[in-house]
Residue frames as a rotation matrix with the C-alpha (Angstrom) as fourth column:
MET 1
0.579 0.815 0.000 0.00
0.815 -0.579 0.000 0.00
0.000 0.000 -1.000 0.00
LEU 2
0.055 -0.529 0.847 1.12
0.455 -0.742 -0.493 3.57
0.889 0.413 0.200 -0.68
ASN 3
-0.264 -0.107 -0.959 2.28
0.908 -0.362 -0.210 5.93
-0.324 -0.926 0.192 2.01
CYS 4
0.590 0.588 -0.554 1.29
0.437 -0.809 -0.394 9.62
-0.679 -0.010 -0.734 2.04
ARG 5
-0.110 -0.728 -0.676 4.43
-0.367 -0.603 0.709 10.79
-0.924 0.326 -0.201 0.23
GLU 6
-0.865 -0.189 0.465 3.86
0.289 0.569 0.770 8.31
-0.409 0.801 -0.437 -2.59
LEU 7
0.082 0.971 0.223 0.23
0.925 0.009 -0.379 9.35
-0.370 0.237 -0.898 -2.89
VAL 8
0.491 0.053 -0.870 1.19
0.004 -0.998 -0.059 13.00
-0.871 0.025 -0.490 -3.20
ALA 9
-0.559 -0.792 -0.247 3.71
-0.304 -0.081 0.949 12.12
-0.772 0.605 -0.195 -5.91
ARG 10
-0.869 0.255 0.425 1.00
0.487 0.601 0.634 10.31
-0.094 0.758 -0.646 -7.90
SER 11
-0.262 0.870 -0.418 -1.90
0.443 -0.276 -0.853 12.64
-0.857 -0.409 -0.313 -7.16
SER 12
-0.212 0.177 -0.961 -1.76
-0.670 -0.743 0.011 14.70
-0.712 0.646 0.275 -10.37
ASP 13
-0.866 -0.129 -0.482 -1.56
-0.457 0.593 0.663 11.58
0.200 0.795 -0.573 -12.52
TYR 14
-0.774 0.632 -0.029 -4.46
0.559 0.662 -0.499 10.08
-0.296 -0.402 -0.866 -10.54
ILE 15
-0.098 0.753 -0.650 -6.65
0.043 -0.649 -0.759 13.13
-0.994 -0.102 0.031 -11.10
ASP 16
-0.240 -0.078 -0.968 -5.72
-0.872 -0.421 0.250 13.24
-0.427 0.904 0.033 -14.78
GLY 17
0.747 0.594 0.299 -6.60
-0.449 0.782 -0.431 9.56
-0.490 0.188 0.851 -15.17
GLN 18
0.445 -0.673 -0.591 -3.08
-0.761 0.064 -0.646 8.62
0.472 0.737 -0.483 -16.21
LEU 19
-0.404 -0.563 0.720 -2.46
-0.849 0.525 -0.066 5.81
-0.341 -0.638 -0.690 -13.73
GLY 20
-0.603 0.144 -0.785 -2.80
-0.349 0.837 0.421 2.15
0.718 0.528 -0.455 -14.54
PHE 21
0.393 0.878 -0.275 -5.30
-0.162 0.360 0.919 -0.08
0.905 -0.316 0.284 -12.78
VAL 22
0.242 -0.361 -0.901 -2.92
0.828 0.561 -0.002 -1.31
0.506 -0.745 0.434 -10.07
GLN 23
-0.812 -0.578 0.077 -1.66
0.475 -0.732 -0.489 2.21
0.339 -0.361 0.869 -9.31
ARG 24
-0.351 0.778 0.521 -5.24
-0.474 -0.627 0.618 3.58
0.808 -0.030 0.589 -9.14
LEU 25
0.523 0.535 -0.663 -6.15
0.225 0.664 0.714 0.76
0.822 -0.522 0.227 -6.79
GLY 26
-0.250 -0.723 -0.643 -3.19
0.892 0.086 -0.443 1.63
0.376 -0.685 0.624 -4.55
VAL 27
-0.871 -0.008 0.491 -4.27
-0.067 -0.989 -0.135 5.28
0.487 -0.151 0.861 -4.42
ARG 28
0.044 0.990 0.136 -7.87
-0.460 -0.101 0.882 4.34
0.887 -0.102 0.451 -3.62
GLN 29
0.358 0.018 -0.934 -6.80
0.632 0.731 0.256 1.94
0.687 -0.682 0.250 -0.87
HIS 30
-0.681 -0.676 -0.282 -4.69
0.681 -0.442 -0.584 4.64
0.270 -0.590 0.761 0.75
LEU 31
-0.697 0.461 0.549 -7.53
-0.342 -0.887 0.310 7.16
0.630 0.028 0.776 0.51
LEU 32
0.276 0.837 -0.473 -9.82
0.090 0.467 0.880 4.75
0.957 -0.285 0.053 2.37
ILE 33
0.411 -0.167 -0.896 -7.63
0.868 0.372 0.329 4.90
0.278 -0.913 0.298 5.47
CYS 34
-0.550 -0.761 -0.344 -6.06
0.820 -0.570 -0.051 8.37
-0.157 -0.310 0.938 5.30
PRO 35
0.530 0.828 -0.183 -8.29
0.787 -0.561 -0.258 11.40
-0.316 -0.007 -0.949 5.94
HIS 36
0.133 -0.557 -0.820 -5.38
-0.002 -0.827 0.562 13.79
-0.991 -0.073 -0.111 5.40
CYS 37
-0.864 -0.472 0.175 -4.74
0.138 0.112 0.984 12.54
-0.484 0.875 -0.032 1.88
ARG 38
-0.140 0.893 0.428 -8.48
0.989 0.148 0.015 12.61
-0.049 0.425 -0.904 1.12
CYS 39
0.615 0.314 -0.723 -8.47
0.410 -0.911 -0.047 16.27
-0.673 -0.268 -0.689 2.14
PHE 40
-0.336 -0.839 -0.427 -5.33
-0.105 -0.418 0.903 16.94
-0.936 0.348 0.052 0.08
LEU 41
-0.802 0.049 0.595 -6.84
0.559 0.408 0.721 15.34
-0.208 0.911 -0.355 -3.01
ALA 42
0.285 0.958 0.027 -10.11
0.942 -0.275 -0.195 17.25
-0.179 0.081 -0.980 -2.55
GLN 43
0.439 -0.205 -0.875 -8.16
0.077 -0.961 0.264 20.52
-0.895 -0.183 -0.406 -2.31
LEU 44
-0.681 -0.732 0.023 -6.13
0.029 0.004 1.000 19.62
-0.731 0.682 0.018 -5.38
ASN 45
-0.439 0.626 0.644 -9.32
0.898 0.334 0.288 18.91
-0.035 0.705 -0.709 -7.33
LEU 46
0.584 0.680 -0.444 -10.86
0.688 -0.705 -0.175 22.19
-0.432 -0.203 -0.879 -6.17
THR 47
0.001 -0.690 -0.724 -7.75
-0.094 -0.721 0.687 24.14
-0.996 0.067 -0.066 -7.15
ARG 48
-0.821 -0.305 0.483 -7.76
0.382 0.337 0.861 22.52
-0.425 0.891 -0.161 -10.57
GLU 49
-0.026 0.911 0.412 -11.42
1.000 0.023 0.013 23.43
0.003 0.412 -0.911 -11.14
VAL 50
0.599 0.186 -0.779 -10.91
0.360 -0.932 0.054 27.04
-0.715 -0.312 -0.625 -10.01
LEU 51
-0.386 -0.838 -0.387 -7.91
-0.097 -0.380 0.920 27.43
-0.918 0.392 0.065 -12.32
ARG 52
-0.653 0.200 0.731 -9.92
0.729 0.427 0.534 26.08
-0.206 0.882 -0.425 -15.25
GLN 53
0.389 0.920 0.044 -12.52
0.913 -0.379 -0.149 28.80
-0.120 0.099 -0.988 -14.73
LEU 54
0.128 -0.416 -0.900 -10.01
0.196 -0.880 0.434 31.66
-0.972 -0.232 -0.031 -14.79
PRO 55
0.982 0.173 -0.080 -9.77
-0.032 -0.263 -0.964 33.55
-0.188 0.949 -0.253 -18.06
GLU 56
0.315 -0.911 0.266 -6.53
0.933 0.348 0.087 33.11
-0.172 0.221 0.960 -19.95
ALA 57
0.678 -0.185 -0.712 -4.34
-0.040 -0.976 0.215 36.19
-0.734 -0.117 -0.669 -19.83
GLY 58
0.817 -0.422 0.392 -2.42
0.474 0.104 -0.875 37.18
0.328 0.901 0.285 -22.90
PRO 59
-0.165 -0.979 -0.122 1.06
0.936 -0.116 -0.331 38.71
0.310 -0.169 0.936 -22.84
GLU 60
-0.394 0.049 0.918 -0.43
0.016 -0.998 0.061 42.19
0.919 0.039 0.392 -22.59
GLY 61
0.727 0.685 0.044 -2.31
-0.084 0.026 0.996 41.10
0.681 -0.728 0.077 -19.46
ASP 62
0.486 -0.646 -0.589 0.94
0.866 0.445 0.227 40.05
0.115 -0.620 0.776 -17.83
GLU 63
-0.519 -0.707 0.481 2.54
0.654 -0.690 -0.309 43.39
0.551 0.154 0.820 -18.67
LYS 64
0.046 0.622 0.782 -0.39
-0.227 -0.756 0.614 45.33
0.973 -0.206 0.106 -17.23
LEU 65
0.885 0.244 -0.397 -0.21
0.276 0.411 0.869 43.29
0.375 -0.879 0.296 -14.04
ALA 66
0.035 -0.957 -0.287 3.52
0.987 0.079 -0.141 43.94
0.158 -0.279 0.947 -13.75
GLU 67
-0.508 -0.169 0.845 2.91
0.247 -0.968 -0.045 47.68
0.825 0.186 0.534 -14.21
ARG 68
0.510 0.777 0.368 0.21
-0.218 -0.297 0.929 47.70
0.832 -0.555 0.018 -11.54
LEU 69
0.749 -0.286 -0.598 2.46
0.643 0.532 0.551 45.87
0.160 -0.797 0.582 -9.11
ALA 70
-0.340 -0.923 0.182 5.33
0.863 -0.383 -0.330 48.28
0.374 0.044 0.926 -9.81
ARG 71
-0.241 0.338 0.910 3.06
-0.097 -0.941 0.324 51.29
0.966 -0.010 0.259 -9.20
ALA 72
0.802 0.590 -0.093 1.73
-0.011 0.171 0.985 49.78
0.598 -0.789 0.144 -5.99
ARG 73
0.379 -0.753 -0.538 5.25
0.916 0.389 0.099 49.15
0.135 -0.530 0.837 -4.78
GLN 74
-0.558 -0.594 0.579 6.27
0.550 -0.788 -0.277 52.74
0.621 0.164 0.767 -5.50
GLU 75
0.012 0.687 0.726 3.20
-0.298 -0.691 0.659 54.09
0.954 -0.225 0.196 -3.69
ALA 76
0.651 0.205 -0.731 3.76
0.529 0.567 0.631 51.91
0.544 -0.798 0.261 -0.62
PRO 77
0.868 -0.288 0.404 5.35
-0.458 -0.777 0.432 53.70
0.189 -0.560 -0.807 2.38
């Protein structure tokens, strides 16, 4: 059975459906007994869904953000 560190290492592949049957089974067995890893995986799924809903920023968006941050830094005491 997997330990917590191994689960974390495989978590992205698990969510993306890129693990084989035996590896998925190992992840699921660990999740049955480990509330901390269940919470971690739930948070990872939530983060993934939130990021999918964000609009994609083009290069000009990055530049505008950098300018805003520079102005804010200059205005800070």
